[in-house]
C-alpha positions in Angstrom: 7.3 -24.2 -7.7 7.8 -22.8 -4.2 10.0 -19.8 -3.8 13.2 -21.2 -2.1 13.1 -21.3 1.7 16.9 -21.2 2.2 19.1 -18.3 1.1 20.9 -18.9 -2.2 19.3 -22.3 -2.7 18.4 -21.4 -6.3 21.8 -19.9 -7.0 20.5 -16.3 -7.2 21.7 -13.3 -5.3 20.4 -13.0 -1.7 17.4 -10.9 -0.8 16.6 -9.2 2.5 14.0 -11.7 3.6 15.5 -15.0 2.3 14.6 -17.8 4.6 11.5 -16.1 6.1 8.3 -18.0 5.6 4.9 -16.3 5.5 1.6 -18.1 5.9 -0.7 -15.7 4.1 -4.4 -16.2 4.9 -5.4 -12.7 3.8 -7.4 -11.6 0.8 -8.5 -8.6 -1.2 -5.9 -5.7 -0.7 -4.3 -4.7 2.6 -3.0 -8.1 3.5 -2.0 -9.3 0.0 -0.2 -6.0 -0.7 1.7 -6.4 2.5 2.7 -10.0 1.7 3.6 -9.2 -1.9 6.1 -6.6 -0.6 7.6 -9.3 1.7 7.7 -11.8 -1.1 9.5 -9.3 -3.4 12.1 -9.0 -0.7 12.6 -12.8 -0.7 10.1 -14.2 1.8 8.5 -17.5 0.9 4.8 -16.6 0.9 2.2 -19.4 0.9 -1.2 -17.9 -0.1 -3.9 -20.0 1.5 -7.3 -19.5 -0.3 -10.8 -20.8 0.2 -12.3 -23.0 -2.6 -13.9 -19.8 -4.0 -10.5 -18.0 -4.1 -9.5 -14.5 -3.2 -12.4 -12.1 -3.9 -10.3 -9.9 -6.2 -9.9 -12.7 -8.7 -13.4 -11.8 -9.8 -13.0 -8.0 -9.6 -13.0 -6.9 -13.2 -12.8 -5.1 -15.6 -10.0 -4.6 -16.3 -8.5 -8.0 -16.9 -5.6 -9.6 -18.7 -6.4 -12.9 -20.5 -9.5 -13.2 -18.4 -7.7 -12.7 -15.1 -8.6 -9.6 -12.9 -5.7 -7.1 -13.0 -6.8 -6.1 -9.4 -5.7 -9.6 -8.3 -2.6 -9.5 -10.5 -1.5 -6.2 -9.0 -0.9 -7.6 -5.4 -0.2 -11.3 -5.7 3.1 -11.9 -7.5 5.9 -14.1 -6.0 3.4 -16.2 -4.0 2.4 -19.9 -4.1 -1.4 -20.6 -4.0 -3.0 -23.6 -2.2 -6.7 -24.1 -1.8 -7.9 -25.2 1.7 -11.4 -25.5 3.1 -10.9 -24.8 6.8 -14.2 -26.5 7.6 -12.6 -29.7 6.3 -10.6 -31.4 9.2 -7.9 -32.6 6.8 -7.5 -29.2 5.2 -7.4 -27.6 8.6 -4.6 -29.9 9.6 -2.7 -28.8 6.4 -3.2 -25.2 7.4 -1.7 -26.0 10.8 1.2 -27.7 9.1 1.9 -24.6 7.0 1.8 -22.3 10.0 4.1 -24.9 11.8 6.8 -23.9 9.3 6.1 -20.2 9.2 7.8 -17.2 10.8 4.8 -14.9 10.0 1.0 -15.6 9.9 -1.0 -12.9 8.2 -4.8 -12.9 8.2 -7.7 -10.4 7.8 -10.7 -12.5 8.9 -13.5 -10.7 10.8 -12.8 -10.5 14.5 -13.8 -13.8 16.0 -14.0 -15.5 12.7 -11.0 -17.8 13.3 -12.0 -19.1 16.7 -13.8 -22.1 15.3 -10.7 -23.1 13.5 -8.3 -22.7 16.5 -6.5 -19.8 14.7 -7.7 -17.0 16.9 -5.1 -14.8 18.8 -5.1 -16.8 22.0 -4.9 -20.2 20.3 -2.1 -19.1 17.9 -0.1 -17.7 20.8 -0.5 -20.9 22.7 0.4 -23.3 19.9 3.0 -21.1 18.2 4.6 -18.8 20.8 7.4 -17.8 18.5 5.2 -16.8 15.7 4.6 -13.3 14.4 0.8 -13.1 13.9 -0.5 -10.0 12.0 -4.3 -9.4 12.2 -5.8 -6.8 9.9 -9.4 -5.7 10.5 -11.5 -2.8 9.3 -12.3 -1.1 12.6 -10.6 -3.0 15.4 -11.7 -5.8 17.7 -13.8 -3.8 20.2 -16.7 -1.5 19.3 -16.0 -1.8 15.5 -15.6 -5.6 15.5 -18.8 -6.2 13.6 -18.1 -3.6 10.9 -17.0 -4.9 7.5 -13.5 -3.7 6.5 -14.1 -1.8 3.2 -11.7 1.0 2.3 -14.6 3.3 1.3 -16.0 3.0 4.8 -12.6 4.0 6.3 -12.5 7.0 3.8 -15.9 8.1 5.0 -15.5 7.5 8.7 -12.0 8.9 9.0 -13.0 12.3 7.6 -10.9 11.8 4.4 -13.9 12.3 2.1 -14.7 15.6 3.6 -11.3 16.8 2.5 -11.7 15.6 -1.0 -13.6 17.4 -3.7 -14.6 21.0 -4.5 -15.5 23.3 -1.6 -19.1 23.7 -2.8 -19.4 20.1 -4.0 -20.1 16.7 -2.5 -17.5 14.8 -0.5 -15.5 12.5 -2.8 -13.6 9.3 -2.3 -10.0 8.9 -3.5 -9.5 7.2 -6.8 -7.8 4.2 -5.1 -8.3 2.2 -1.9 -5.6 4.3 -0.3 -6.2 3.2 3.3 -6.0 -0.5 2.3 -2.7 0.3 0.8 -1.5 2.3 3.8 -2.6 -0.5 6.1 -0.7 -3.0 4.0 2.4 -0.8 4.3 1.9 -0.4 8.0 1.6 -4.2 8.3 4.8 -4.8 6.4 6.6 -2.2 8.6 5.3 -3.9 11.7 6.3 -7.4 10.6 9.8 -6.2 9.7 10.1 -4.6 13.2 8.8 -7.8 14.8 11.2 -10.0 12.8 14.1 -7.7 14.0 13.0 -8.0 17.6 12.4 -11.7 17.2 16.1 -12.1 16.2 17.0 -10.9 19.7 14.4 -12.5 21.9 13.2 -15.5 19.9 9.7 -14.5 20.9 6.7 -14.0 18.7 4.0 -11.4 19.1 0.6 -10.4 17.8 0.3 -7.3 15.6 -3.1 -5.7 15.3 -3.9 -3.3 12.5 -7.1 -1.7 11.3 -8.1 0.5 8.4 -9.4 3.3 10.5 -6.2 3.7 12.7 -4.1 3.6 9.5 -6.4 6.2 7.9 -6.1 8.5 10.9 -2.3 8.1 10.8 -2.1 8.5 7.1 -4.0 11.8 7.1 -1.0 13.2 9.0 -1.2 17.0 9.1 -5.0 17.0 8.8 -5.7 14.7 11.7 -2.7 16.1 13.5 -4.1 19.6 13.2 -7.2 18.6 15.0 -5.4 16.6 17.7 -3.0 19.4 18.4 -5.0 22.5 17.7 -8.7 21.6 17.5 -8.7 22.5 13.8 -11.4 20.8 11.7 -10.3 21.0 8.0 -12.8 21.2 5.2 -12.7 20.6 1.4 -10.5 23.0 -0.5 -10.6 21.5 -3.9 -7.0 21.3 -5.1 -5.7 24.0 -2.7 -3.4 23.2 0.2 -4.5 24.4 3.7 -1.1 25.7 4.6 0.7 26.6 1.3 0.0 28.9 -1.6 0.6 28.7 -4.5 0.4 24.9 -4.3 -1.9 23.3 -6.9 -3.2 23.6 -10.4 -3.1 26.9 -12.2 -4.5 27.6 -15.7 -2.0 28.1 -18.5 -3.0 29.1 -22.1 -4.4 25.6 -22.9 -4.8 23.6 -19.6 -3.7 23.4 -16.0 -0.2 23.0 -14.7 0.7 22.1 -11.2 2.9 24.6 -9.3 4.3 24.0 -5.8 6.0 26.7 -3.7 7.0 25.6 -0.2 8.8 28.7 0.8 9.5 32.4 0.0 12.6 31.6 -2.1 10.7 29.3 -4.4 7.9 31.9 -4.8 10.5 34.6 -5.7 11.9 32.2 -8.3 8.4 31.5 -9.7 7.4 35.1 -10.2 10.8 35.9 -11.7 10.3 33.1 -14.3 6.7 34.3 -15.0 7.9 37.8 -15.7 6.2 39.4 -12.7 9.1 39.7 -10.2 7.5 42.6 -8.3 5.0 40.1 -6.7 7.8 38.7 -4.5 8.1 42.1 -2.7 4.5 43.0 -2.8 3.3 43.3 0.8 0.3 41.2 0.0 2.4 38.2 -1.0 5.8 38.6 0.6 5.4 35.7 3.1 3.6 32.4 3.1 1.1 33.8 5.6 0.5 36.8 3.3 0.0 34.5 0.3 -2.4 32.3 2.2 -4.4 35.3 3.3 -4.6 36.8 -0.2 -5.0 33.7 -2.3 -7.7 34.9 -4.7 -5.8 38.1 -5.6 -2.6 36.2 -6.2 -4.3 33.4 -8.1 -5.7 35.9 -10.6 -2.2 37.5 -11.1 -0.5 34.2 -11.6 -3.1 32.9 -14.0 -2.8 36.1 -16.0 1.0 35.6 -16.3 0.6 31.9 -17.1 -1.9 32.6 -20.0 1.0 33.7 -22.2 2.2 30.1 -22.8 0.9 26.5 -22.9 1.3 24.2 -19.9 4.0 22.2 -21.7 6.0 25.3 -22.5 5.7 26.5 -18.9 6.7 23.0 -17.7 10.0 23.2 -19.6 10.7 26.8 -18.6 9.9 26.3 -14.9 11.8 23.1 -14.7 14.9 24.9 -16.0 14.3 27.5 -13.2 14.1 24.6 -10.7 10.6 25.4 -9.7 8.5 22.4 -8.6 5.9 21.9 -11.3 4.2 19.3 -13.5 1.6 18.7 -16.0 -1.5 16.7 -15.0 -1.1 13.3 -16.6 -3.3 10.2 -17.1 -2.2 6.9 -15.6 -0.7 5.7 -18.9 1.2 9.0 -19.3 2.4 8.9 -15.7 3.9 5.4 -16.2 5.5 6.6 -19.5 6.9 9.6 -17.8 8.5 7.5 -15.0 10.0 5.3 -17.7 11.5 8.4 -19.4 13.1 9.3 -16.0 14.8 5.9 -15.9 12.6 4.7 -13.0 11.7 1.5 -15.0 8.2 1.3 -13.3 7.0 -1.8 -15.1 8.7 -5.2 -14.6 8.0 -8.6 -16.1 7.0 -11.0 -13.3 7.5 -14.7 -14.1 9.3 -16.4 -16.9 8.8 -16.6 -20.7 5.5 -16.0 -22.5 3.6 -16.4 -19.2 5.3 -13.4 -17.6 2.9 -10.7 -16.4 3.8 -7.0 -16.5 3.4 -5.6 -12.9 4.5 -2.4 -11.2 8.0 -2.5 -9.7 8.6 -2.9 -5.9 9.0 0.7 -4.6 12.3 0.2 -2.8 15.6 -0.1 -4.7 18.2 -2.1 -2.8 21.8 -1.6 -3.7 23.0 -5.1 -2.7 19.9 -7.3 -2.4 17.4 -6.2 -5.1 13.8 -7.3 -5.2 13.1 -10.1 -7.7 10.1 -11.0 -9.8 10.4 -14.7 -10.3 6.8 -15.8 -10.1 3.7 -14.5 -11.7 0.5 -14.2 -9.6 -0.6 -17.8 -9.3 -3.9 -19.3 -10.6 -6.1 -20.6 -7.9 -4.5 -23.6 -6.3 -1.8 -23.6 -8.9 0.8 -24.7 -6.4 -1.2 -27.3 -4.5 1.0 -30.2 -5.2 4.2 -28.2 -4.7 3.1 -26.9 -1.3 2.1 -30.4 -0.1 5.4 -31.8 -1.3 7.2 -28.9 0.5 5.3 -29.8 3.7 6.6 -33.4 3.5 10.2 -32.3 2.8 10.5 -29.7 5.6 10.3 -30.0 9.3 8.0 -28.0 11.6 9.9 -25.2 13.3 7.1 -23.3 15.2 4.8 -26.1 16.5 4.4 -27.1 20.1 2.9 -30.4 21.3 -0.5 -28.9 22.0 -3.6 -28.8 19.9 -5.3 -25.4 19.5 -8.5 -25.0 21.4 -11.4 -25.1 19.0 -14.8 -23.7 19.8 -17.7 -25.8 18.9 -19.3 -25.0 15.6 
């Protein structure tokens, strides 16, 4: 069934975006992650898919009961309808969905929606009050023809030159991090546009691209170049501005230690049994420690060799020194569970519920909900069509979008 359009229509507690309707024409990761976050907060999200479905439905292993977990990770709380936009009848159905939407999210290649009358200009003409979020890989100018793969953004932003051993090859991150960051940026932009719309009743077009999000998401590294001309390089697990800050070998394996100021360093060396290092002229300040990393590293590893990483973790935690063991994904989720963060939630009802990772924001009054498991392709076709018959357009104008000839 369709997530309720009207606040409290299902008798449940209100959520922040109850009543907001999102026409989701996006696929893969950045757009679907954005719209899932909105859906968790109460938005009604209609996921419009081609007959072939979202690409990530086929991205496995891993899978759960034959369904890609990649797809499952970013598509809960949505309703799926299959539309072939080259079919005139299906295209009219797409228009009818957008007629009822507050937000239209898509990540087609630049120019790819012109033939369907869903390009920026046509959308602004037909739905002037609509918030239209477009996600591309590299913008609509010089990068318009470039495909929007996260790995390309990792390479072109410089991120890969920051990742890996100093003497090794550039490395990608273990997750499509710029897709995720772009999805977050899209959600933030949509929330800002909804707030502004509440004052002006006007829509607007939001443009996002992976490369701009990557450059923003690299924060101090790109900022260091913009402000000071600094070109950073790979430092392995070291931090360019802080030391000690990274993994250090204990008796059995590495432990992460983070010292962000002189006080924390003094507490660390006290706990390690080498308090004189805090007043040693080579290490007294952060600048000193950065300049003499190799000497300090050897002394710290020598002290850490007296105990195992787990033993040091317990002792250093008691001393309130930022530290952690290096865990696998399963261990990280289990650790979050022990902290009471409840990282895994059951999405959907009964035996068909799917375990997914919890929405990252905890609301004190209007919590996220997990009512609907990620839908099978076209699972909500009849429900969406019925909903269209039962609801009135609220964004349409009496004009047909201008369609380019095929």
